[in-house]
PASEBA-1860 file (N, C-alpha, C; in nm, 3 decimals):
! residues 275
1> MRSRASVI> 4.852/8.090/1.103/4.878/7.937/1.103/5.016/7.923/1.110 ~ 5.109/8.008/1.071/5.247/7.999/1.070/5.296/8.040/1.220 ~ 5.224/8.147/1.271/5.250/8.188/1.401/5.232/8.067/1.529 ~ 5.108/8.027/1.473/5.076/7.916/1.567/5.168/7.776/1.565 ~ 5.212/7.768/1.438/5.303/7.642/1.424/5.420/7.689/1.481 ~ 5.476/7.795/1.496/5.610/7.837/1.550/5.596/7.822/1.702 ~ 5.478/7.868/1.758/5.456/7.846/1.915/5.466/7.710/1.932 ~ 5.376/7.634/1.865/5.376/7.484/1.905/5.511/7.410/1.898
9> GGIVAVLI> 5.602/7.462/1.799/5.719/7.427/1.768/5.816/7.449/1.883 ~ 5.801/7.545/1.944/5.883/7.601/2.051/5.851/7.532/2.162 ~ 5.726/7.522/2.184/5.685/7.442/2.330/5.750/7.300/2.314 ~ 5.723/7.232/2.191/5.770/7.107/2.185/5.949/7.117/2.222 ~ 5.995/7.209/2.154/6.149/7.200/2.186/6.185/7.207/2.322 ~ 6.106/7.295/2.407/6.142/7.332/2.535/6.123/7.212/2.617 ~ 6.012/7.120/2.564/5.959/7.000/2.655/6.061/6.911/2.633 ~ 6.107/6.894/2.522/6.214/6.793/2.479/6.355/6.831/2.545
17> SFVVFVIP> 6.395/6.967/2.539/6.506/6.996/2.618/6.489/6.972/2.760 ~ 6.386/6.994/2.818/6.348/6.965/2.962/6.366/6.803/2.994 ~ 6.315/6.733/2.901/6.333/6.568/2.918/6.479/6.543/2.896 ~ 6.548/6.589/2.815/6.679/6.548/2.777/6.784/6.578/2.885 ~ 6.753/6.725/2.913/6.856/6.770/3.010/6.836/6.791/3.155 ~ 6.725/6.862/3.176/6.669/6.892/3.315/6.649/6.774/3.403 ~ 6.564/6.697/3.346/6.536/6.584/3.423/6.643/6.480/3.480 ~ 6.740/6.444/3.385/6.862/6.370/3.432/6.946/6.432/3.529
25> FAFIILMT> 6.953/6.568/3.512/7.043/6.621/3.619/6.990/6.646/3.735 ~ 6.831/6.681/3.736/6.747/6.661/3.875/6.769/6.537/3.943 ~ 6.771/6.415/3.860/6.785/6.287/3.922/6.935/6.282/3.970 ~ 7.055/6.325/3.918/7.160/6.311/3.956/7.172/6.386/4.116 ~ 7.124/6.502/4.109/7.121/6.581/4.225/7.059/6.495/4.336 ~ 6.931/6.451/4.296/6.839/6.367/4.416/6.930/6.255/4.462 ~ 7.002/6.193/4.370/7.075/6.071/4.425/7.184/6.125/4.512 ~ 7.262/6.233/4.495/7.351/6.257/4.585/7.320/6.293/4.731
33> FKDKRQAN> 7.199/6.282/4.762/7.136/6.311/4.901/7.100/6.192/4.973 ~ 7.114/6.081/4.893/7.042/5.976/4.952/7.163/5.861/4.996 ~ 7.131/5.770/5.093/7.229/5.681/5.152/7.240/5.580/5.035 ~ 7.328/5.452/5.054/7.349/5.355/4.969/7.204/5.260/4.936 ~ 7.151/5.236/5.054/7.028/5.141/5.034/6.914/5.223/4.961 ~ 6.892/5.344/4.980/6.786/5.406/4.921/6.831/5.431/4.773 ~ 6.943/5.482/4.736/7.011/5.508/4.614/6.990/5.374/4.506 ~ 7.010/5.260/4.575/6.989/5.140/4.484/6.851/5.118/4.447
41> LLDFSWPT> 6.752/5.174/4.481/6.622/5.174/4.421/6.614/5.247/4.292 ~ 6.714/5.351/4.261/6.721/5.420/4.121/6.586/5.482/4.082 ~ 6.514/5.542/4.188/6.386/5.605/4.162/6.391/5.756/4.210 ~ 6.290/5.812/4.168/6.279/5.967/4.224/6.224/5.993/4.355 ~ 6.229/5.897/4.444/6.174/5.906/4.594/6.250/6.029/4.640 ~ 6.178/6.091/4.735/6.264/6.193/4.809/6.363/6.118/4.925 ~ 6.460/6.185/4.935/6.586/6.113/5.035/6.510/6.112/5.163 ~ 6.547/6.017/5.241/6.490/6.008/5.374/6.584/6.071/5.471
49> GFHLWDNL> 6.697/6.096/5.447/6.794/6.183/5.534/6.904/6.263/5.434 ~ 6.966/6.343/5.477/7.051/6.434/5.427/7.208/6.364/5.429 ~ 7.233/6.305/5.335/7.358/6.237/5.326/7.454/6.302/5.217 ~ 7.438/6.418/5.178/7.512/6.475/5.083/7.675/6.497/5.127 ~ 7.677/6.558/5.258/7.804/6.571/5.304/7.913/6.443/5.316 ~ 7.817/6.337/5.386/7.902/6.200/5.388/7.946/6.166/5.252 ~ 7.840/6.168/5.157/7.890/6.112/5.016/7.999/6.208/4.962 ~ 7.997/6.320/4.978/8.114/6.402/4.931/8.258/6.385/4.999
57> VTVASTRN> 8.248/6.357/5.115/8.359/6.319/5.201/8.423/6.208/5.141 ~ 8.330/6.110/5.129/8.375/5.936/5.094/8.410/5.957/4.948 ~ 8.358/6.031/4.867/8.385/6.046/4.717/8.539/6.085/4.710 ~ 8.559/6.218/4.767/8.685/6.285/4.779/8.798/6.201/4.837 ~ 8.782/6.127/4.933/8.882/6.069/5.014/8.901/5.921/4.949 ~ 8.846/5.860/4.864/8.867/5.755/4.831/8.994/5.726/4.751 ~ 9.054/5.610/4.757/9.183/5.565/4.712/9.291/5.660/4.732 ~ 9.301/5.743/4.863/9.411/5.840/4.890/9.361/5.952/4.805
65> WMLVTAFV> 9.233/6.017/4.826/9.211/6.140/4.773/9.249/6.134/4.633 ~ 9.187/6.020/4.534/9.224/6.022/4.392/9.162/6.098/4.344 ~ 9.044/6.156/4.362/8.947/6.274/4.285/9.012/6.385/4.262 ~ 9.101/6.430/4.386/9.167/6.565/4.387/9.281/6.547/4.288 ~ 9.366/6.447/4.304/9.447/6.414/4.189/9.407/6.431/4.044 ~ 9.282/6.374/4.047/9.221/6.363/3.897/9.178/6.498/3.858 ~ 9.136/6.584/3.961/9.104/6.734/3.915/9.214/6.788/3.864 ~ 9.335/6.788/3.944/9.453/6.861/3.892/9.508/6.800/3.759
73> NSTILTVA> 9.506/6.664/3.741/9.541/6.633/3.609/9.469/6.659/3.496 ~ 9.340/6.662/3.514/9.236/6.699/3.411/9.257/6.840/3.398 ~ 9.277/6.933/3.488/9.304/7.081/3.471/9.415/7.108/3.394 ~ 9.528/7.046/3.423/9.654/7.060/3.336/9.622/7.013/3.186 ~ 9.583/6.883/3.183/9.547/6.839/3.057/9.490/6.942/2.967 ~ 9.393/6.978/3.042/9.277/7.055/2.945/9.353/7.188/2.892 ~ 9.404/7.265/3.027/9.483/7.396/2.987/9.572/7.384/2.885 ~ 9.680/7.290/2.904/9.801/7.276/2.810/9.743/7.248/2.673
81> SVTLLVVF> 9.644/7.153/2.663/9.596/7.106/2.521/9.526/7.227/2.457 ~ 9.422/7.307/2.535/9.369/7.387/2.461/9.463/7.515/2.431 ~ 9.557/7.546/2.488/9.667/7.657/2.482/9.741/7.604/2.332 ~ 9.779/7.491/2.340/9.848/7.443/2.195/9.751/7.439/2.082 ~ 9.624/7.403/2.093/9.519/7.390/1.993/9.485/7.532/1.925 ~ 9.456/7.633/2.029/9.452/7.771/1.993/9.567/7.834/1.907 ~ 9.685/7.812/1.948/9.796/7.860/1.872/9.808/7.786/1.736 ~ 9.832/7.661/1.760/9.850/7.592/1.629/9.724/7.597/1.537
89> GAMVGFIL> 9.621/7.595/1.577/9.511/7.590/1.494/9.469/7.731/1.420 ~ 9.504/7.830/1.519/9.498/7.969/1.413/9.609/7.993/1.327 ~ 9.754/7.945/1.341/9.839/7.953/1.266/9.816/7.881/1.149 ~ 9.793/7.774/1.130/9.736/7.678/1.032/9.638/7.732/0.956 ~ 9.533/7.777/1.030/9.409/7.837/0.945/9.460/7.974/0.893 ~ 9.547/8.060/0.956/9.589/8.164/0.880/9.663/8.134/0.739 ~ 9.767/8.043/0.763/9.841/8.008/0.639/9.754/7.942/0.530 ~ 9.650/7.863/0.549/9.553/7.810/0.447/9.481/7.922/0.398
97> ARRKTRWN> 9.437/8.015/0.476/9.331/8.113/0.416/9.411/8.216/0.350 ~ 9.551/8.257/0.386/9.624/8.358/0.315/9.700/8.302/0.207 ~ 9.764/8.202/0.211/9.857/8.143/0.117/9.797/8.054/0.027 ~ 9.780/8.070/-0.088/9.720/7.967/-0.199/9.821/7.905/-0.283 ~ 9.847/7.772/-0.247/9.968/7.710/-0.318/9.910/7.577/-0.370 ~ 9.989/7.508/-0.438/9.942/7.351/-0.479/9.944/7.266/-0.370 ~ 9.981/7.297/-0.261/9.990/7.199/-0.152/9.847/7.223/-0.063 ~ 9.786/7.329/-0.082/9.653/7.358/-0.018/9.593/7.246/-0.016
105> PLVEFLIL> 9.527/7.183/-0.144/9.436/7.073/-0.151/9.457/6.955/-0.069 ~ 9.617/6.925/-0.079/9.630/6.816/0.007/9.637/6.851/0.171 ~ 9.683/6.955/0.185/9.660/6.971/0.350/9.515/6.967/0.389 ~ 9.438/7.022/0.310/9.285/7.025/0.347/9.229/6.890/0.343 ~ 9.295/6.804/0.246/9.229/6.674/0.243/9.294/6.587/0.387 ~ 9.398/6.616/0.419/9.435/6.555/0.534/9.392/6.621/0.661 ~ 9.349/6.735/0.669/9.255/6.776/0.774/9.123/6.738/0.780 ~ 9.060/6.710/0.668/8.917/6.640/0.666/8.935/6.485/0.693
113> AGLMIPPA> 9.042/6.434/0.660/9.093/6.301/0.692/9.096/6.275/0.844 ~ 9.161/6.391/0.918/9.160/6.376/1.080/9.029/6.367/1.126 ~ 8.917/6.448/1.041/8.801/6.447/1.116/8.729/6.316/1.098 ~ 8.722/6.249/0.986/8.652/6.131/0.941/8.731/6.031/0.983 ~ 8.847/5.994/0.955/8.903/5.864/1.012/8.917/5.845/1.169 ~ 8.870/5.726/1.202/8.869/5.698/1.380/9.005/5.690/1.397 ~ 9.039/5.730/1.521/9.181/5.690/1.580/9.243/5.566/1.580 ~ 9.363/5.540/1.555/9.413/5.408/1.553/9.458/5.394/1.684
121> VVPTIWLL> 9.412/5.311/1.806/9.453/5.311/1.908/9.591/5.229/1.929 ~ 9.583/5.123/1.866/9.727/5.043/1.893/9.844/5.093/1.837 ~ 9.840/5.174/1.701/9.966/5.212/1.655/10.003/5.345/1.735 ~ 9.878/5.422/1.782/9.918/5.524/1.866/9.985/5.477/1.995 ~ 9.963/5.395/2.051/10.021/5.342/2.181/10.180/5.300/2.147 ~ 10.194/5.244/2.027/10.330/5.189/1.981/10.409/5.317/1.967 ~ 10.354/5.423/1.890/10.411/5.548/1.877/10.469/5.606/2.011 ~ 10.355/5.615/2.104/10.389/5.683/2.220/10.516/5.611/2.320
129> QGLKLFGT> 10.499/5.452/2.299/10.612/5.395/2.387/10.717/5.407/2.315 ~ 10.743/5.426/2.175/10.874/5.460/2.111/10.930/5.581/2.142 ~ 10.850/5.697/2.173/10.884/5.794/2.210/10.912/5.839/2.353 ~ 10.878/5.700/2.441/10.879/5.727/2.569/10.788/5.821/2.653 ~ 10.665/5.822/2.578/10.577/5.914/2.641/10.420/5.848/2.664 ~ 10.421/5.721/2.670/10.299/5.648/2.699/10.290/5.650/2.834 ~ 10.183/5.661/2.885/10.150/5.676/3.032/10.185/5.789/3.106 ~ 10.235/5.920/3.014/10.257/6.046/3.087/10.177/6.164/3.052
137> LHGMILVE> 10.170/6.250/3.104/10.061/6.358/3.106/10.096/6.444/2.982 ~ 10.234/6.454/2.971/10.242/6.534/2.835/10.246/6.457/2.697 ~ 10.245/6.319/2.711/10.197/6.254/2.607/10.058/6.252/2.578 ~ 9.976/6.248/2.678/9.843/6.271/2.652/9.796/6.387/2.582 ~ 9.864/6.497/2.649/9.840/6.642/2.596/9.871/6.644/2.438 ~ 9.960/6.585/2.397/10.001/6.553/2.226/9.878/6.486/2.181 ~ 9.834/6.365/2.235/9.741/6.294/2.161/9.599/6.387/2.150 ~ 9.565/6.465/2.261/9.455/6.545/2.245/9.478/6.646/2.154
145> VAYNLPFT> 9.583/6.706/2.149/9.625/6.802/2.048/9.613/6.767/1.907 ~ 9.662/6.641/1.885/9.649/6.564/1.745/9.505/6.515/1.710 ~ 9.424/6.484/1.800/9.285/6.440/1.777/9.192/6.561/1.747 ~ 9.207/6.673/1.811/9.111/6.788/1.823/9.170/6.893/1.724 ~ 9.299/6.895/1.674/9.358/7.002/1.590/9.269/7.022/1.449 ~ 9.226/6.935/1.362/9.149/6.943/1.229/9.027/7.037/1.255 ~ 8.928/6.995/1.373/8.828/7.086/1.389/8.838/7.224/1.437 ~ 8.968/7.233/1.503/8.999/7.388/1.539/9.031/7.446/1.407
153> IILYRAFI> 9.123/7.393/1.328/9.188/7.443/1.206/9.069/7.494/1.105 ~ 8.960/7.407/1.099/8.875/7.432/1.009/8.772/7.569/1.062 ~ 8.742/7.568/1.177/8.683/7.709/1.246/8.772/7.827/1.229 ~ 8.902/7.817/1.253/8.988/7.935/1.240/9.009/7.976/1.087 ~ 9.027/7.871/0.996/9.014/7.907/0.858/8.893/7.992/0.789 ~ 8.770/7.927/0.833/8.645/7.984/0.772/8.658/8.137/0.824 ~ 8.676/8.152/0.977/8.659/8.293/1.026/8.790/8.384/0.963 ~ 8.910/8.349/0.958/9.020/8.421/0.890/8.990/8.452/0.743
161> ATIPRDLD> 8.914/8.367/0.675/8.859/8.405/0.528/8.776/8.530/0.527 ~ 8.727/8.584/0.614/8.615/8.663/0.616/8.703/8.800/0.662 ~ 8.831/8.792/0.705/8.907/8.911/0.735/8.968/8.965/0.626 ~ 8.937/9.087/0.586/9.023/9.150/0.449/9.151/9.136/0.473 ~ 9.224/9.108/0.338/9.374/9.125/0.305/9.422/9.246/0.324 ~ 9.341/9.361/0.341/9.394/9.496/0.332/9.476/9.530/0.449 ~ 9.435/9.446/0.555/9.480/9.441/0.708/9.621/9.401/0.701 ~ 9.643/9.286/0.631/9.770/9.227/0.642/9.867/9.332/0.556
169> EAAIIDGA> 9.818/9.366/0.449/9.901/9.456/0.351/9.945/9.577/0.427 ~ 9.856/9.640/0.507/9.890/9.775/0.561/9.994/9.751/0.666 ~ 9.965/9.635/0.756/10.077/9.618/0.843/10.209/9.581/0.767 ~ 10.219/9.526/0.672/10.340/9.484/0.598/10.411/9.622/0.573 ~ 10.328/9.708/0.508/10.382/9.849/0.455/10.437/9.908/0.584 ~ 10.379/9.898/0.696/10.440/9.969/0.821/10.550/9.924/0.860 ~ 10.602/9.806/0.811/10.724/9.726/0.860/10.721/9.601/0.947 ~ 10.582/9.567/0.958/10.541/9.432/1.033/10.609/9.310/0.970
177> RPLDVFFR> 10.668/9.221/1.053/10.716/9.099/0.996/10.579/9.020/0.995 ~ 10.611/8.891/0.947/10.504/8.785/0.925/10.442/8.758/1.064 ~ 10.514/8.719/1.149/10.470/8.686/1.315/10.401/8.818/1.380 ~ 10.467/8.949/1.316/10.382/9.048/1.382/10.243/9.066/1.313 ~ 10.225/9.030/1.204/10.107/9.053/1.133/10.000/8.954/1.204 ~ 10.069/8.814/1.241/9.948/8.742/1.290/9.949/8.763/1.431 ~ 10.040/8.779/1.513/10.015/8.813/1.658/9.949/8.940/1.681 ~ 9.986/9.062/1.612/9.943/9.178/1.675/9.815/9.241/1.590
185> VILPLLWP> 9.783/9.172/1.459/9.693/9.223/1.376/9.588/9.098/1.368 ~ 9.597/9.007/1.335/9.517/8.902/1.302/9.462/8.838/1.441 ~ 9.546/8.775/1.509/9.499/8.720/1.640/9.392/8.791/1.726 ~ 9.428/8.927/1.762/9.310/8.989/1.842/9.187/8.999/1.781 ~ 9.175/8.990/1.623/9.045/8.967/1.584/8.981/8.852/1.576 ~ 9.054/8.743/1.614/8.995/8.589/1.620/8.925/8.587/1.751 ~ 8.904/8.693/1.834/8.841/8.638/1.970/8.714/8.575/1.965 ~ 8.620/8.616/1.887/8.469/8.543/1.904/8.542/8.387/1.870
193> VTVTNIVV> 8.591/8.353/1.772/8.616/8.217/1.737/8.704/8.152/1.826 ~ 8.779/8.218/1.912/8.887/8.178/1.985/8.798/8.132/2.111 ~ 8.718/8.190/2.140/8.622/8.181/2.283/8.557/8.075/2.258 ~ 8.491/8.026/2.115/8.415/7.912/2.105/8.526/7.794/2.099 ~ 8.640/7.791/2.045/8.725/7.702/2.057/8.775/7.656/2.181 ~ 8.797/7.758/2.268/8.841/7.721/2.414/8.729/7.652/2.478 ~ 8.606/7.720/2.476/8.501/7.638/2.541/8.458/7.519/2.522 ~ 8.456/7.480/2.351/8.415/7.358/2.336/8.516/7.256/2.325
201> QSVGIFND> 8.658/7.302/2.312/8.767/7.188/2.334/8.788/7.169/2.482 ~ 8.760/7.284/2.572/8.811/7.262/2.715/8.688/7.158/2.757 ~ 8.557/7.161/2.739/8.464/7.075/2.782/8.473/6.938/2.701 ~ 8.511/6.917/2.592/8.553/6.789/2.527/8.667/6.741/2.601 ~ 8.767/6.786/2.616/8.890/6.717/2.674/8.874/6.709/2.817 ~ 8.807/6.781/2.897/8.797/6.777/3.025/8.694/6.626/3.053 ~ 8.619/6.627/2.964/8.518/6.508/2.992/8.554/6.414/2.909 ~ 8.684/6.384/2.845/8.723/6.282/2.761/8.734/6.164/2.863
209> FTNPLYYL> 8.699/6.048/2.801/8.698/5.910/2.876/8.790/5.824/2.808 ~ 8.773/5.789/2.700/8.841/5.677/2.623/8.981/5.708/2.608 ~ 9.015/5.843/2.585/9.165/5.856/2.545/9.235/5.840/2.664 ~ 9.224/5.885/2.768/9.279/5.861/2.890/9.292/5.699/2.953 ~ 9.175/5.654/2.911/9.159/5.521/2.975/9.281/5.430/2.871 ~ 9.278/5.471/2.746/9.387/5.392/2.668/9.525/5.444/2.703 ~ 9.559/5.579/2.697/9.696/5.614/2.686/9.756/5.659/2.813 ~ 9.673/5.667/2.929/9.708/5.723/3.044/9.686/5.628/3.174
217> PGNANATV> 9.739/5.502/3.148/9.709/5.434/3.292/9.774/5.450/3.426 ~ 9.723/5.404/3.523/9.787/5.430/3.638/9.704/5.518/3.746 ~ 9.675/5.495/3.862/9.606/5.585/3.974/9.665/5.732/3.961 ~ 9.789/5.737/3.961/9.843/5.856/3.952/9.829/5.963/3.846 ~ 9.775/5.883/3.734/9.764/5.947/3.601/9.614/5.972/3.577 ~ 9.522/5.937/3.676/9.392/5.964/3.664/9.310/6.071/3.631 ~ 9.226/6.097/3.537/9.152/6.206/3.505/9.028/6.201/3.564 ~ 8.917/6.308/3.585/8.806/6.293/3.651/8.715/6.181/3.600
225> QLTLYNFQ> 8.723/6.172/3.453/8.612/6.045/3.416/8.655/5.923/3.460 ~ 8.779/5.892/3.473/8.819/5.759/3.520/8.778/5.717/3.654 ~ 8.753/5.844/3.747/8.711/5.811/3.889/8.592/5.758/3.903 ~ 8.505/5.745/3.797/8.392/5.698/3.810/8.385/5.517/3.836 ~ 8.513/5.476/3.804/8.533/5.332/3.827/8.541/5.282/3.979 ~ 8.561/5.411/4.040/8.598/5.365/4.195/8.461/5.316/4.270 ~ 8.356/5.343/4.215/8.234/5.313/4.272/8.144/5.225/4.209 ~ 8.167/5.142/4.095/8.111/5.041/4.037/8.202/4.946/3.999
233> SQFNTAYN> 8.137/4.815/4.007/8.210/4.690/3.958/8.140/4.595/3.917 ~ 8.182/4.464/3.875/8.094/4.394/3.806/7.975/4.338/3.899 ~ 7.975/4.321/4.016/7.902/4.282/4.109/7.828/4.365/4.204 ~ 7.876/4.487/4.215/7.856/4.579/4.309/7.864/4.736/4.277 ~ 7.765/4.817/4.289/7.767/4.971/4.252/7.713/5.022/4.344 ~ 7.767/5.143/4.428/7.740/5.241/4.508/7.674/5.352/4.449 ~ 7.559/5.353/4.404/7.493/5.437/4.334/7.508/5.598/4.395 ~ 7.485/5.594/4.530/7.486/5.728/4.593/7.618/5.809/4.565
241> LLFTNIAL> 7.739/5.717/4.580/7.869/5.781/4.556/7.903/5.791/4.412 ~ 7.838/5.710/4.327/7.871/5.718/4.178/7.816/5.854/4.134 ~ 7.670/5.892/4.183/7.605/6.008/4.121/7.672/6.125/4.191 ~ 7.716/6.114/4.310/7.774/6.232/4.391/7.906/6.255/4.293 ~ 8.000/6.153/4.255/8.084/6.175/4.173/8.085/6.243/4.029 ~ 7.945/6.196/3.975/7.911/6.250/3.862/7.904/6.406/3.875 ~ 7.831/6.433/3.968/7.771/6.566/3.999/7.898/6.664/4.019 ~ 7.998/6.600/4.086/8.121/6.686/4.103/8.193/6.711/3.978
249> ITIPPLIV> 8.210/6.624/3.879/8.266/6.634/3.763/8.194/6.697/3.652 ~ 8.070/6.730/3.678/7.969/6.800/3.591/7.981/6.943/3.588 ~ 8.001/6.967/3.722/8.011/7.134/3.774/8.064/7.198/3.673 ~ 8.219/7.173/3.666/8.300/7.291/3.576/8.266/7.313/3.425 ~ 8.233/7.193/3.385/8.176/7.206/3.236/8.046/7.304/3.248 ~ 7.945/7.286/3.318/7.835/7.330/3.351/7.856/7.484/3.352 ~ 7.937/7.531/3.464/7.963/7.652/3.460/8.028/7.706/3.346 ~ 8.102/7.644/3.276/8.168/7.722/3.152/8.055/7.742/3.041
257> FLFFNRQI> 7.965/7.650/3.048/7.865/7.669/2.943/7.766/7.776/2.981 ~ 7.721/7.790/3.124/7.639/7.904/3.163/7.694/8.043/3.143 ~ 7.834/8.056/3.150/7.882/8.178/3.145/7.915/8.213/3.009 ~ 7.965/8.122/2.908/8.014/8.146/2.793/7.910/8.117/2.679 ~ 7.808/8.100/2.716/7.685/8.030/2.611/7.666/8.145/2.506 ~ 7.671/8.269/2.535/7.652/8.366/2.407/7.761/8.369/2.336 ~ 7.879/8.379/2.381/8.017/8.370/2.322/8.030/8.257/2.236 ~ 7.992/8.157/2.274/7.979/8.009/2.186/7.895/8.050/2.062
265> VAGMTAGA> 7.790/8.076/2.085/7.697/8.093/1.952/7.755/8.215/1.865 ~ 7.799/8.326/1.940/7.852/8.431/1.856/7.974/8.377/1.761 ~ 8.089/8.300/1.826/8.178/8.242/1.757/8.149/8.155/1.646 ~ 8.059/8.086/1.666/8.013/7.988/1.578/7.934/8.049/1.442 ~ 7.883/8.186/1.461/7.802/8.223/1.362/7.877/8.345/1.319 ~ 7.963/8.392/1.363/8.038/8.526/1.331/8.101/8.505/1.172 ~ 8.169/8.393/1.166/8.226/8.359/1.035/8.142/8.354/0.911 ~ 7.999/8.320/0.933/7.900/8.304/0.853/7.815/8.439/0.792
273> VKG> 7.833/8.532/0.886/7.767/8.671/0.862/7.865/8.774/0.814 ~ 7.982/8.768/0.834/8.065/8.856/0.771/8.072/8.874/0.634 ~ 8.093/8.980/0.574/8.106/8.991/0.433/8.258/9.053/0.392
END
């Protein structure tokens, strides 16, 4: 009975996954081949013509090749933000796991508060304007780091707590300085959780829509998600171009998940199974 129930449960899970993920993606791909008239029907009808290339050229060249600029901005934003997140998150997680002081509870409370308390948009805009960083890419990088750092720290702290302190002590006895202990001994051991952080945070930041909308105005600063506004308005929407744009900005995160799926699972579970 238990085996039969598990088989039924697996079939149901596969069907749900198919409905939630495969069907919407297939609909997006199908719409990219249609012209504007047929795409406005928003159905699963087979395309009457092959319009993919025309849609791709139109999407890429709209507003003086805005999509190309957006891909460059999103790539810079993602790479810089994830790099800072990995370095700072690993450092803070290492300190919290290794040094037990009276300040640890306060720091951990602030980290949890960063996860639970929603971002304050208006005060953040005031702060960025005061620092002359509002509407700049490096200001947006700092915002992404600040918003995603608590989750990164929690993952690193849990993983570092499973690494024996004997490694630190042996390195110190051999003459290693604190930074040497971290970068040469501890950081290489954090590869599984580092890959998890890189993939999860990269996809999240690359697909971020609200933060660039608030803190990064202007066509020159557009990110890939904001280019969706190019093809929809209050009274008219070019669904063939809109879904082509969606398909283009979905490809990079999809490739990342396909290639690093096993590493993501390993990084999320490694801290739980080490003794």
